[in-house]
Short mmCIF file of the C-alpha atoms (twelve columns), coordinates in Angstrom:
data_MODEL
# 
_entry.id   MODEL 
# 
loop_
_atom_site.group_PDB 
_atom_site.id 
_atom_site.type_symbol 
_atom_site.label_atom_id 
_atom_site.label_alt_id 
_atom_site.label_comp_id 
_atom_site.label_asym_id 
_atom_site.label_seq_id 
_atom_site.Cartn_x 
_atom_site.Cartn_y 
_atom_site.Cartn_z 
_atom_site.pdbx_PDB_model_num 
ATOM 1   C CA . UNK A 1   -0.056 0.010  0.221   1 
ATOM 2   C CA . UNK A 2   1.352  3.021  -1.310  1 
ATOM 3   C CA . UNK A 3   1.457  6.144  1.340   1 
ATOM 4   C CA . UNK A 4   2.390  9.484  0.638   1 
ATOM 5   C CA . UNK A 5   2.416  12.553 2.811   1 
ATOM 6   C CA . UNK A 6   2.427  15.914 1.084   1 
ATOM 7   C CA . UNK A 7   2.793  19.033 3.302   1 
ATOM 8   C CA . UNK A 8   2.819  22.522 2.039   1 
ATOM 9   C CA . UNK A 9   5.189  24.991 4.397   1 
ATOM 10  C CA . UNK A 10  6.838  28.470 3.822   1 
ATOM 11  C CA . UNK A 11  10.177 29.109 4.391   1 
ATOM 12  C CA . UNK A 12  12.636 31.540 4.435   1 
ATOM 13  C CA . UNK A 13  15.841 31.860 1.870   1 
ATOM 14  C CA . UNK A 14  18.546 32.913 3.923   1 
ATOM 15  C CA . UNK A 15  20.694 35.390 1.590   1 
ATOM 16  C CA . UNK A 16  24.192 37.126 1.374   1 
ATOM 17  C CA . UNK A 17  22.064 40.389 1.576   1 
ATOM 18  C CA . UNK A 18  20.138 41.818 4.406   1 
ATOM 19  C CA . UNK A 19  16.708 40.636 2.455   1 
ATOM 20  C CA . UNK A 20  15.605 37.214 3.300   1 
ATOM 21  C CA . UNK A 21  12.489 35.806 1.235   1 
ATOM 22  C CA . UNK A 22  9.807  33.801 1.828   1 
ATOM 23  C CA . UNK A 23  9.583  31.281 -0.907  1 
ATOM 24  C CA . UNK A 24  6.909  27.715 -0.856  1 
ATOM 25  C CA . UNK A 25  8.211  24.369 -0.449  1 
ATOM 26  C CA . UNK A 26  6.438  21.005 -0.101  1 
ATOM 27  C CA . UNK A 27  7.631  18.189 2.487   1 
ATOM 28  C CA . UNK A 28  7.194  14.735 0.888   1 
ATOM 29  C CA . UNK A 29  7.207  11.086 2.969   1 
ATOM 30  C CA . UNK A 30  6.351  8.395  1.078   1 
ATOM 31  C CA . UNK A 31  5.803  4.463  2.774   1 
ATOM 32  C CA . UNK A 32  7.253  2.954  0.097   1 
ATOM 33  C CA . UNK A 33  10.643 5.036  0.567   1 
ATOM 34  C CA . UNK A 34  10.689 4.590  4.396   1 
ATOM 35  C CA . UNK A 35  14.363 6.258  5.322   1 
ATOM 36  C CA . UNK A 36  13.974 9.201  2.834   1 
ATOM 37  C CA . UNK A 37  12.105 12.752 3.134   1 
ATOM 38  C CA . UNK A 38  11.827 15.424 0.166   1 
ATOM 39  C CA . UNK A 39  11.707 18.653 -0.187  1 
ATOM 40  C CA . UNK A 40  10.795 20.488 -3.020  1 
ATOM 41  C CA . UNK A 41  11.042 23.780 -4.300  1 
ATOM 42  C CA . UNK A 42  9.098  25.850 -7.029  1 
ATOM 43  C CA . UNK A 43  11.150 27.041 -9.891  1 
ATOM 44  C CA . UNK A 44  10.543 30.777 -8.933  1 
ATOM 45  C CA . UNK A 45  12.939 29.598 -5.335  1 
ATOM 46  C CA . UNK A 46  15.619 28.976 -7.947  1 
ATOM 47  C CA . UNK A 47  18.227 30.820 -9.851  1 
ATOM 48  C CA . UNK A 48  17.834 28.959 -13.045 1 
ATOM 49  C CA . UNK A 49  14.142 29.142 -12.924 1 
ATOM 50  C CA . UNK A 50  13.500 24.952 -12.500 1 
ATOM 51  C CA . UNK A 51  12.262 23.075 -9.614  1 
ATOM 52  C CA . UNK A 52  14.569 22.148 -7.021  1 
ATOM 53  C CA . UNK A 53  14.031 18.735 -5.270  1 
ATOM 54  C CA . UNK A 54  16.220 17.568 -2.258  1 
ATOM 55  C CA . UNK A 55  15.913 13.954 -0.823  1 
ATOM 56  C CA . UNK A 56  17.800 13.013 2.372   1 
ATOM 57  C CA . UNK A 57  17.525 10.541 5.230   1 
ATOM 58  C CA . UNK A 58  14.308 11.121 7.863   1 
ATOM 59  C CA . UNK A 59  16.959 10.076 10.646  1 
ATOM 60  C CA . UNK A 60  19.057 13.458 9.755   1 
ATOM 61  C CA . UNK A 61  15.541 15.422 9.774   1 
ATOM 62  C CA . UNK A 62  14.938 14.086 13.371  1 
ATOM 63  C CA . UNK A 63  18.710 14.745 14.701  1 
ATOM 64  C CA . UNK A 64  18.584 18.391 12.931  1 
ATOM 65  C CA . UNK A 65  15.759 19.792 14.879  1 
ATOM 66  C CA . UNK A 66  17.717 18.759 17.992  1 
ATOM 67  C CA . UNK A 67  21.233 19.747 16.890  1 
ATOM 68  C CA . UNK A 68  23.863 20.343 13.989  1 
ATOM 69  C CA . UNK A 69  23.204 17.121 11.992  1 
ATOM 70  C CA . UNK A 70  24.707 16.136 8.536   1 
ATOM 71  C CA . UNK A 71  28.015 15.844 6.861   1 
ATOM 72  C CA . UNK A 72  27.502 15.534 3.081   1 
ATOM 73  C CA . UNK A 73  25.045 17.220 1.009   1 
ATOM 74  C CA . UNK A 74  22.301 18.324 3.374   1 
ATOM 75  C CA . UNK A 75  23.082 19.670 6.810   1 
ATOM 76  C CA . UNK A 76  20.529 21.203 9.271   1 
ATOM 77  C CA . UNK A 77  20.729 23.097 12.604  1 
ATOM 78  C CA . UNK A 78  18.492 24.426 14.975  1 
ATOM 79  C CA . UNK A 79  18.156 28.029 14.514  1 
ATOM 80  C CA . UNK A 80  16.754 29.899 17.947  1 
ATOM 81  C CA . UNK A 81  13.565 28.793 19.564  1 
ATOM 82  C CA . UNK A 82  11.367 28.488 16.360  1 
ATOM 83  C CA . UNK A 83  13.591 27.940 13.024  1 
ATOM 84  C CA . UNK A 84  15.604 25.217 11.663  1 
ATOM 85  C CA . UNK A 85  18.469 25.603 9.008   1 
ATOM 86  C CA . UNK A 86  18.492 23.692 6.225   1 
ATOM 87  C CA . UNK A 87  21.860 23.956 4.078   1 
ATOM 88  C CA . UNK A 88  22.231 22.117 0.943   1 
ATOM 89  C CA . UNK A 89  25.095 22.015 -1.187  1 
ATOM 90  C CA . UNK A 90  25.465 21.144 -4.901  1 
ATOM 91  C CA . UNK A 91  28.392 21.332 -7.784  1 
ATOM 92  C CA . UNK A 92  26.425 24.806 -8.702  1 
ATOM 93  C CA . UNK A 93  26.816 26.639 -5.422  1 
ATOM 94  C CA . UNK A 94  25.278 26.390 -1.943  1 
ATOM 95  C CA . UNK A 95  21.820 27.729 -0.309  1 
ATOM 96  C CA . UNK A 96  20.636 27.838 3.556   1 
ATOM 97  C CA . UNK A 97  16.634 27.831 4.132   1 
ATOM 98  C CA . UNK A 98  15.261 28.633 7.367   1 
ATOM 99  C CA . UNK A 99  11.839 26.405 8.374   1 
ATOM 100 C CA . UNK A 100 9.506  26.812 10.914  1 
ATOM 101 C CA . UNK A 101 10.386 23.927 13.430  1 
ATOM 102 C CA . UNK A 102 7.066  23.508 14.336  1 
ATOM 103 C CA . UNK A 103 6.165  22.531 10.999  1 
ATOM 104 C CA . UNK A 104 9.314  20.262 10.631  1 
ATOM 105 C CA . UNK A 105 8.048  18.522 13.810  1 
ATOM 106 C CA . UNK A 106 4.650  17.804 12.513  1 
ATOM 107 C CA . UNK A 107 5.975  16.554 9.148   1 
ATOM 108 C CA . UNK A 108 7.841  14.333 11.318  1 
ATOM 109 C CA . UNK A 109 5.325  13.125 13.307  1 
ATOM 110 C CA . UNK A 110 3.032  12.370 10.170  1 
ATOM 111 C CA . UNK A 111 5.669  10.532 9.122   1 
ATOM 112 C CA . UNK A 112 6.313  7.834  12.104  1 
ATOM 113 C CA . UNK A 113 2.304  7.958  12.192  1 
ATOM 114 C CA . UNK A 114 2.793  6.074  8.925   1 
ATOM 115 C CA . UNK A 115 6.061  4.381  9.273   1 
ATOM 116 C CA . UNK A 116 7.191  4.381  13.262  1 
ATOM 117 C CA . UNK A 117 10.783 5.295  14.011  1 
ATOM 118 C CA . UNK A 118 13.006 2.176  13.706  1 
ATOM 119 C CA . UNK A 119 10.763 -0.251 11.719  1 
ATOM 120 C CA . UNK A 120 11.539 1.277  8.488   1 
ATOM 121 C CA . UNK A 121 13.348 -1.948 7.068   1 
ATOM 122 C CA . UNK A 122 10.363 -3.790 7.834   1 
ATOM 123 C CA . UNK A 123 8.702  -1.676 5.049   1 
ATOM 124 C CA . UNK A 124 11.298 -2.637 1.758   1 
ATOM 125 C CA . UNK A 125 9.836  -4.882 -0.681  1 
ATOM 126 C CA . UNK A 126 13.738 -6.440 -0.975  1 
ATOM 127 C CA . UNK A 127 12.050 -9.244 -3.189  1 
ATOM 128 C CA . UNK A 128 10.497 -6.690 -5.831  1 
ATOM 129 C CA . UNK A 129 13.943 -4.885 -5.302  1 
ATOM 130 C CA . UNK A 130 15.858 -7.263 -6.329  1 
ATOM 131 C CA . UNK A 131 13.520 -8.384 -9.654  1 
ATOM 132 C CA . UNK A 132 13.782 -4.908 -10.490 1 
ATOM 133 C CA . UNK A 133 17.357 -4.638 -10.517 1 
ATOM 134 C CA . UNK A 134 17.807 -8.179 -12.536 1 
ATOM 135 C CA . UNK A 135 15.307 -6.499 -15.161 1 
ATOM 136 C CA . UNK A 136 17.176 -3.594 -15.659 1 
ATOM 137 C CA . UNK A 137 20.938 -5.837 -16.242 1 
# 
């Protein structure tokens, strides 16, 4: 059974100039990919005018709400009592976006209602995954 959670949120793009700007974003969690969360931004939020989506671990999201987390392309940390910063690194550059911590906590709680923390491996269909790999080989 496919279960998908989509949650629209507002974020603040943190710029090197004093003015940050609000941007819409969508958080997504899918039972079929239980270890991952996705955040997507519309074309208006990117420099080249294309939609942007980042995928990272649900465990990283949980850890980043408590303190600094991540050492790769996605890093996050609490920023004040109500904000959480996500920093995205790509070959083209880096972006920092601040989310309302309550929005992220709500999304994480909704994902745990679909797949409880620690039970992600039980949601994977390893037989289908292996069959798909063999078909593609």
